[in-house]
C-alpha positions in Angstrom: 8.8 47.7 11.3 5.1 45.8 10.6 6.6 45.1 7.3 10.0 43.7 8.6 8.4 41.7 11.3 5.8 40.0 8.4 8.9 39.6 6.1 10.7 38.1 9.1 7.6 36.0 10.1 7.6 34.5 6.1 11.0 33.4 6.2 10.2 31.3 9.1 7.3 30.1 8.1 8.5 28.8 4.4 11.7 27.4 6.3 9.6 25.4 8.7 8.0 24.3 5.9 11.2 22.9 3.9 12.4 21.5 7.0 9.0 19.1 7.4 9.7 18.6 3.8 12.4 16.7 4.2 11.8 15.3 7.5 8.5 13.5 6.2 8.5 9.8 8.0 8.3 6.7 6.0 5.1 5.1 4.7 4.7 1.7 3.7 1.8 0.7 2.1 1.6 -3.6 1.9 -1.2 -4.4 0.3 -2.5 -6.5 3.5 -2.8 -5.5 7.1 -1.4 -8.9 8.0 1.5 -8.1 6.5 4.0 -5.9 8.5 7.1 -4.3 6.6 9.6 -2.1 8.8 13.1 -0.3 7.7 15.5 -1.3 9.4 18.3 0.7 8.1 19.4 2.6 4.6 23.0 3.0 4.1 24.7 4.1 1.1 29.2 3.5 0.5 29.8 5.4 -2.9 27.2 4.5 -5.1 25.9 1.7 -3.7 22.8 1.6 -1.1 21.8 -1.2 1.0 18.3 -1.0 2.7 17.6 -3.8 5.6 13.7 -4.7 5.7 11.9 -7.2 8.3 8.6 -8.5 7.5 6.5 -9.9 9.5 3.4 -12.1 8.5 0.3 -11.9 11.0 -2.1 -14.0 9.8 -2.7 -17.2 11.2 -1.4 -19.0 8.3 2.0 -19.3 7.2 2.3 -18.2 3.8 5.2 -17.2 1.1 6.1 -13.9 -0.9 7.4 -13.7 -4.6 8.7 -10.3 -5.9 10.7 -10.0 -8.8 9.8 -8.6 -11.9 6.5 -10.3 -13.4 4.8 -10.2 -16.6 0.8 -10.2 -16.2 -1.4 -9.1 -19.4 1.1 -7.6 -21.5 2.4 -5.7 -18.6 5.9 -5.5 -17.2 5.9 -4.8 -13.3 9.6 -4.1 -12.3 10.5 -3.4 -8.8 12.0 0.1 -8.6 13.3 2.6 -6.8 13.1 6.7 -7.3 15.4 8.8 -5.2 15.4 12.7 -4.6 16.4 13.8 -7.6 13.8 11.7 -9.7 16.2 8.9 -11.0 14.8 5.4 -11.5 17.0 2.2 -10.2 16.8 -1.4 -10.5 16.4 -3.6 -7.1 18.2 -7.1 -6.5 17.2 -8.9 -3.3 18.7 -10.9 -0.3 16.2 -13.0 2.0 17.9 -14.0 5.2 21.3 -15.9 4.8 20.6 -15.9 1.4 24.4 -16.1 -0.4 23.8 -13.5 -3.2 21.2 -11.0 -4.5 19.0 -12.0 -7.3 16.4 -10.0 -9.1 14.3 -12.6 -7.5 13.2 -13.2 -4.0 11.2 -15.8 -2.3 10.2 -14.7 1.0 9.0 -17.2 3.4 6.3 -15.8 6.1 5.6 -17.8 8.6 3.2 -16.5 10.7 4.6 -14.0 13.4 7.8 -14.7 12.4 10.1 -11.7 11.3 12.7 -12.4 8.2 15.4 -10.0 7.3 15.0 -8.7 3.7 18.0 -7.0 1.8 17.5 -4.9 -1.1 20.8 -3.6 -2.9 20.2 -0.6 -5.0 23.6 0.3 -7.6 24.4 3.6 -9.1 23.4 6.1 -6.9 24.6 9.2 -7.0 26.1 10.7 -3.5 24.0 13.9 -3.6 20.8 11.3 -3.0 19.6 12.6 0.2 16.5 9.5 0.5 14.7 7.4 -2.0 11.2 8.9 -2.8 9.7 5.8 -3.6 10.3 2.0 -3.6 8.0 0.2 -6.3 8.3 -3.6 -4.5 5.8 -5.9 -6.4 5.0 -8.6 -3.9 2.8 -11.4 -4.4 1.4 -13.6 -2.2 -1.4 -16.3 -2.8 -1.9 -17.0 0.8 -2.9 -13.4 1.5 -4.6 -12.4 -1.5 -2.3 -10.5 -3.0 -2.2 -11.1 -7.0 0.9 -10.6 -9.0 0.1 -6.9 -9.7 0.4 -5.5 -6.4 2.8 -3.0 -5.3 4.0 -2.6 -2.5 5.1 1.2 -1.8 7.6 2.4 0.8 8.3 6.0 0.3 10.4 8.4 2.1 13.3 5.8 3.5 16.3 8.6 4.3 19.8 7.8 2.7 22.7 7.2 5.5 26.1 8.0 4.3 29.6 8.0 6.2 
């Protein structure tokens, strides 16, 4: 009887760990405490995923951020997304009411004014459940963020119809 009880408890314990691993909270590291980023939605239609973010500059000074592929000291820094299956994807950006997505993004960071940034990721398999990590190289001279600063966003669940 004790063996059966221990076996059942072990099954529940391992099952609980798996649920927690899949439901990990979104984690965002911007590189500066005055730069806040919020994930508003991550939704897929077929193999195209759109992620909507809000950037807010809490610094007293207005600033401008740049993102996109960067070459520095012979190394290329490229915005990339990695899904739950380990696949790697390129990212395109669209800021506020810009018309089209581009590999480059210039983000106006007015003090305490949120700005909407949309990311487009193509070729994502329908079996992908979440993005394990987004690496966005993000430079902002006013905040002291160099070309090599990598903003990381982890554990973004993908919503599907």
